[in-house]
Every structure is written in structure tokens, then in C-alpha cells.
N, C-alpha and C positions, 0 to 999 in steps of 0.2 A: 797856339803859337801866334804871336803878335805880327800883324801886317805881312801876310803871305803873298800879297798881290804881285810882287816882283819875282817870285820863285817860279820854277818850271812846273809843268803839269803834274808829273809824278810826285814832286815834293809837296805841292798843294793837296794832292789826293791823299797823302799820308798825314799831313800836319794841319791842314785847314779845319776849322770847326771845333776842334778839341785839342787841348794841351795836356792838362792833368787836373785831377780833383783838388781844388784848393784846400779842402779840409784834411785829406789824408795823403796827398801827393801821388795817389794811384794814377798810373799812365793810361790804363784801360778805360775806355768809355763805359760808364755805368748804364744799365738799363733802368731808367727811372720809371718804375712800375707804380705810378700814382695817378689818381684822377684829379686831385686838387692840391693846393699849395697854401702854406701858412702866410698870411699877410702880416706886415710889421705892425700895422695899426689901421684904424678906419680910414685915415687920410691916404695911406698907401693903397688900400683896396680901391678907393674912389679914383685915384690917379690912373691905376691900371685899367679900370673899366671905362674910363673916359678917354683912353688912348693918349694920355699925357705923359706916360712913362712906360718904357719897355719892361716886360717881365712876364710872369706866368700866373694865370688865374685858374685855368681848367684845361685838361689835356685834350679835349676836343679841339681846342683852338691852338694850343702850343704846348710843347713838352721839351725838356732839355735834351733828351736823347734824339728826338726828332729834329730839333734845331741844329744839332751837330751835323746831321746828315744834310739838312737843307743848306746850311752855310757852306759846306764843302761842295755840294753840287752847284750852287750858285756861282762859286768861284771858278769851277771847272768850265762852266758854260759861258762865263764872262758876263753874268747878270748882276743886278743890284740886290736881288733877293729871290728866295725860292719858297714854295709852299708844297709840302709833301702831302699826298692824298692816298686813299686806300686802294686805288687801282688806276690804270691808264684811262679807263672810261670815266672814272670819277674826276680825273684831271680835266678831261675834255668837257664834261658836264659843268664843272665849276667855272671854267673859262667862259662858256656860252652864257651861263647864268649871270656872270659879272658884266658881260658886254651887251647883252641883248634883252629886249622886251618884246611884247606882242606887237606885231606889225613891222618888225625888223627882219633882216636876213643876213646870212653869211654866204660868201662865195667859196666853193669847195672844189678841189680837184677830184674828179670822179675816180681817180686811180688810187685813192687812199684806202685804208683798212675798211673792210666791210662793216665792222662794228661801229666805226665812226659814222658811216652813211646811215646805218640803221638807227643809231641814236638820234641823229639830226632829223632824219626824214620821218621816223615812226613815233618818236617821243616829243622832241621839241616842236614839231609841227603842230602838235595838239595844244601847245601854249602860244601859238601864233608866230613862231620863228621859222622862217623858210630857209631851206638849203638850196642854193642855186649851183648846179653842177656844171663844171667846165672841164676842158682838157687842160690840166695844169702845165703840160709840157709846152703849151702855146700861150704865153703871157697875155697876148692881145685879147684872148677870149676872157681872161679874168677881168681885164680893164673894161671890156664891153659889157660885162655882166654887172659891174658895180653900179648901184643907183643910190638914191638919197636914203634908202632904208638899210643899206649895207653897213655892218658893224665890224666885219673882219674878213680877211682872206686866209683860208686854211690850205696847207699843203703838208707833204712829208718830205724830209730830206731825201730818203730813198723810199720809193713807193712799195706798199704792201698789198699784193704780193707780186706785182709785175716788175719790180726792181727798176723803175724809171728814176732818173736823178732830176730833182727840181731845179729850175732856173732861179735860184734864190735872189740874186741881185736884181734881175728884171722884175720879179714879183715885189721885191722890197721897194723899188722905185715907184711902181704903180700904187702900192699901198700908201706910200708917203704922199704921192700926188693926190690921191683920192681921200686922204684924211681918215684912213682906217689902219688898224694894226695888221701886220703879217704874222700869223700864228703858225709855227712849224712844229710838227711831230718829228722829233729827232731820235726816236727809238732805235731805228735800224743802224744809225751811224754812231750814236753816243758822242759825248763831247770829246772822246779820245781821238775821233776821226774827223769830226766836223762840228764847228760851233756857229750855228746859223746867225747868232747875234752879230758876229763879226762881218757877216755878209748883208746885214740890214734888217734881219728879222727883229720883231719887237717882243714877242712872247714865244717861248719854247716849252714844249711839254714832252713827257715820256711815259711810257709804260715801264716802270722800273722793274717790273717782273722779268724783263728780258735781259739785255746786256748789262744794265747797271747792277742787277743782282748776279747774273751769270750762272746760277746754279739751280734755278727753277724751284727754289725753296720758299719763296714768298710771292704774294701778289701786292703790287703797289704802283703808285703813280707820282708824278711831280710836275709842278709848273714853275718856270723860271721867268722872272720879269727882266727884260733887257734894259729897262730904265731909259729908253731912247725914243719913246713916243710922247708927243706933246699933247697930252689929254686936255689941257686947259685951252689950247687953240681950237679944240672941237668940242667945247663944253655942251653944246646942244645935243650932240650925238651921244655923249657919255656923261650924263648928269650925275650918275652915281659916283663918279670919280672927281668931276670938276665943278660940281655945285654942292651946296650944303646938304648933308645927309641927315634926314630926320631921325634915323636910327641911332645917331650919335649926337643929338642935340645941336645939329648944324655944323658939325665938323666937315670941312672940305678936304678930301684926301690929298688932292694935288698940293694944297697949301701946307698941310700938316706933314706930309711924308715926301714931298718933292719927287725926285726921280723914281722912288720906290712906291709910288702911289698905287699901282696896280697890285703889287704883291700885298700891300697893306689892306687894300679893299678886299682882295680875295680871302685873306685870312680873317679879318675883323668882321666882315659881313657875310660873305658867301659860305666859307667853311663853318663859321659860327652857326649859320642857319640850316645849311644842308647836311653838315656833319660828316663829310667823307674823310675822316681822319685815319691815319695809319696807326698801328700799334707801336709802342716804343721798342718792342723786340724786333719787329720787322725793320724799323729804322736803324737799329743797332747792326743787324746783318747787312743792310745796304751800305751803311757807313764803312764797314769793313771791306765790302766788295769793291768800293771805289778805289781802295788802295792798290788793287791789282787790275783795274780796268784797262789801263793802257797796255799792260803786258798781254792781257787776254785778247784785246782787239787786234794787236799786232799778229798774234798767232792765228786768230780767226781769219784775218785777211790773207795771210800767207797760205794757209791751208785751202781757203776758198779759191784763190787764184789757181793753185795747182790742180784742184779738182775740176774747176770750170774748164781749164784747158784739156784735161782728160776727157770730160764729157763732150766738149765741142768736137773732138776728133773721133768720137765713138760712132760706129755705123748704126747703132740702135737708137741714137738720140736725134730727134728732129731739130731741136734748137736749144741753146742755153742763153740765158740773159743774166749777165753779171757785169757790173760797171768796170771792172778791171780788164775785161776783154776788149780788144780793139774793135770787135764786131758789135759791141753794145752801141745803140744809137746815140747815147749821151756820154760816150767815153771821154770826149773832149771836156765836158763839164766835170766829170769825175776827176780828171787830172787837176782841175782847179779846186773843187770843193772837198775832195777826198784824197789829198796829197799823201796822207800817212797810211792809206789803205782803204779798201772798199767794203770792209766788213765781211761777215760770213753768210749773207743771204743771197740766194740765187733762185731763179725760176728755170724749170727744165720741162721739156715736153718729150716724152718717150714715144717712139714710133709705134703705131698700132692703136692709138686712141685710149679711151677710158679703160678698156679691158686689159690692155698691155700695161697701163699705169698701175692697175690694181695688182696684177701679177708681180710687177716690179716691187711694189711696197710689201706685199705679203712674203716675198722671198728674202727680205733683209733680215739679218740676224743681230748685228750690233747696232745699227741705226734704228732709233725708236720712231714709231709712227705715233705722233702726238700733236695735239693742237697747242703747241707753244713754239717759241723760237728764242734764239739768243742765249741758250744754255751752253755750258762747256761741252756737253755731249751733242753729237750730231742728231738732228731730228728731221723728219720729213712729214709733210701733210699734203692733202689734196684739197685745195681751197674751194672748188666748186661744190664739194659735198660736206665741207666743214665750216671754215672760217667765213666764207662768203656765200653759204648756202641760203641765207635769208634774202639775198638779192635775187631779183627776177633774172631769167636767162639773158634777156636783152641788156639788163644793167651790167651783168658780168661781161658780156661781149663788148659793151661800150668801154668798159674799164680794161679791156685787153686780157681778160681771164678766160682762156679756153677750157673746155670740159676736161681735157686730158692733162692740163698743166699741173705740175708738182712744185711745191715750195720746199726748197732744201735749206736747212739752217746748219751750216758746217761748223762743227765743234773744234776743240783743240786737241783731239786725240792725234795719234800718229797718222799722218796723211795716207801712208800706204795701207793702213788698216781700213780707213774710210773707203779708199778706192777699191780694195778687195771686196768689201761688202756691196758697193755699188755695182761691181762686175757681176756679183752673184745675182743681184736684182735684174740687171740688164739681160743676163742669160735667160732668166725665167720669163722676161717680157717678150722674147722672140716668138 
């Protein structure tokens, strides 16, 4: 569909990225199960490989089915381009590889996903990239941590698993002032509920395994370029983007690709070399899922608010953390950044500590105990023993993760059925 930018979110989710097959008129997006592509002639091949013309050379770098998903997601997030990856971890790794080199660092909220911290601290540290951890809820800490070696500030729209809401505008102002991009993991909110680029973020990424998919049937990731960071103004910090690239015979990405320089660099250099590409079949499923994203997120949000209120008033529950509750410490920010709903994620502490939490989980019948989130089905997990178990106890405490805390991913089932199962678990926890 031509020029969808003026259409609403749902319309773009259904029509952006793909119109019909020009050869057959078929409306359905094909799964282009191919590794390579026929060139018109030698000159055409040379132009593609020299980045002089847009097109397809090899499916590790670009594929038509994948591109349909990328273009749709970029439109929904308000970016100038997107690159799909094989997982959320791959998305993060490719971003860091594009921005950093030995001797540089990233400033990171310590309340982000444990896998993010593990990747940065245990792997990228071996290549000379340091992760400086701060309390992202207090932007002044981020600004104080930035130094000459800093190449990005990382946060999450909604923190995993403590469900804090990031002060996006304050962090964006700091990032702009310090000459580094603000990188936001928008997995928990999705573009249906929050679009961080509208609040000043420069790069957004997702584990598309979660709400973007919605069904737990694929593993994927994506990076969206906001097109709003002036890489050329900070050329010494980001030479791979703003200075001639020896890997492409002196191409300067900011000159060749303008506002979409980061997305182009990520694809043409980092994805080409690291190879974290998704399969066309996964991209096909993700493109279909985007069509129902807004509907699903509305239902997730409605269910979660009802269930959060039920849990907050239950005598067996120590506390509930959900941005839609007035008791949430950043409820005022949620009303600004999450006007269309706060999603399906919440943190809960059952009275009685770890043993009570274990009895609660084991008694559930409908709700699945699984290390995933954002599915249409309700899921629960115990972060201290699963998703954040690689962190030291003191690291978990610093991130606000108590040993008895449970992460609840509220699905789109009938709310009364979810509540009935929770009541069963709470009765067992006594």
C-alpha cells in the first residue's frame, strides 16, 4: 500500500510493508524461502554489493518476507528503518557491536532483563566494552555515569521483571546533551502502547518473541532506527557511521543513507558479519501477528488491571507492582507514556517467602509456569531461580528482585478464569 504514514496504527499494521504480489496479484504475503537472488546482469550485482542500489543479494542480509515485517514494524514504532534479527539477544548484541569498540562503555539501568546484563557484563566485557550500571529511575545517575568512552544509554520502557517505568524524556535529554543515543528495549509495552521514539529515544529494540508474536511460536528480535540522532556531529565517537568505511571502499553511511544511517550500518556491516538473521517463515508469522497487536495489547491491559486490583486486595499477597495501579511508584509516568494501557506484565510477592511462592505456582492449573512472557496465554515465572538466576544475590537485590517475587504475564483469556486459577494458587500458598 503506497504511503501509509498518515493512516492510523491498526490500518498501518494491516497494510504497511506489503500490498500484493505484482506477478500474480496474490494478497497474501509469500514466504520467500530462498538463500540467493538472480541478478539482472553483472553491473546490477556490483551496484547492490556497493550499496548503490536497494535490493536483495543474500538472505542473511535481506529477504522480501523479512523486509515486509521490518517495514511494518518501523512504521508502527515511528522509525526510519528496522532490521529483524534471530532473537532479542541478537538484537542487543548487534546494537552494541555497531556502537562500541574496545575501551568504550554503555550506561545501563540495573533494572533491565537479567539476560541483557549477563550479555553485557560476561561477554562484551571480554571484548573491552564495559557496562556501567545505574538506577535508571533516577536520570541524574545516568548523566553522572556518562564519560568520554560512553557510546549509549540503555533502558527498558517497562523494566523486566520489577515493572518500573523509565523516565524516557529525561533520559533522552541527557543522551542528547552528552552526544550518545538513548537505546530503549520496548518489549513489554510494544508500539501499540508506547513509542519511545516519540519521547526522544534514538534506537528501539524488541524481543519479538513476546508481544509482537503473541503466541510463543517463534524466537525473534528487531531493531528500529529512530532517524533522530546526529551521528555526523559526533563522528569521532561513531566512526563506523560518520567516517569512511573501509569495508565498503570508503562509503560514509551518514552521507549515503542520511537519517537511516544506523539501520543501514546495522544491516550492511553488522548483520552481514555476525549473521543473526531471522528465517522468512518466522518473519511471515510476525508480520501476521502485527495485524492484531493493538487488539491484543488492549485486552492484555484490561485483564492485567483487573487482576492487579484483585491481587492488591488479597490478604495472601504482600504487594503488587503494576503501572496501572495508583500505588505504583511511577503511576504518574505511566499515565503519560502508557496512555493506551500498561500491558500485561506485573510483579507479585506472595506472603510466606520462597516456599509459599513455590506452592502457589505448583497449584496453578490453567496458568503455565514457563520462562517466557507476552503470550496470549497467562504465564508465571520465578525470576530469582530462572530468568535472573545468573545474577549474584546482591545484583538481584540492587535491581529490586526479591527471592520470593513472581513475574506474572497476564494473557487474553477470560479474566474470571485467570482469577479463579490465581485463587487456587493463593489458597495453596497459605
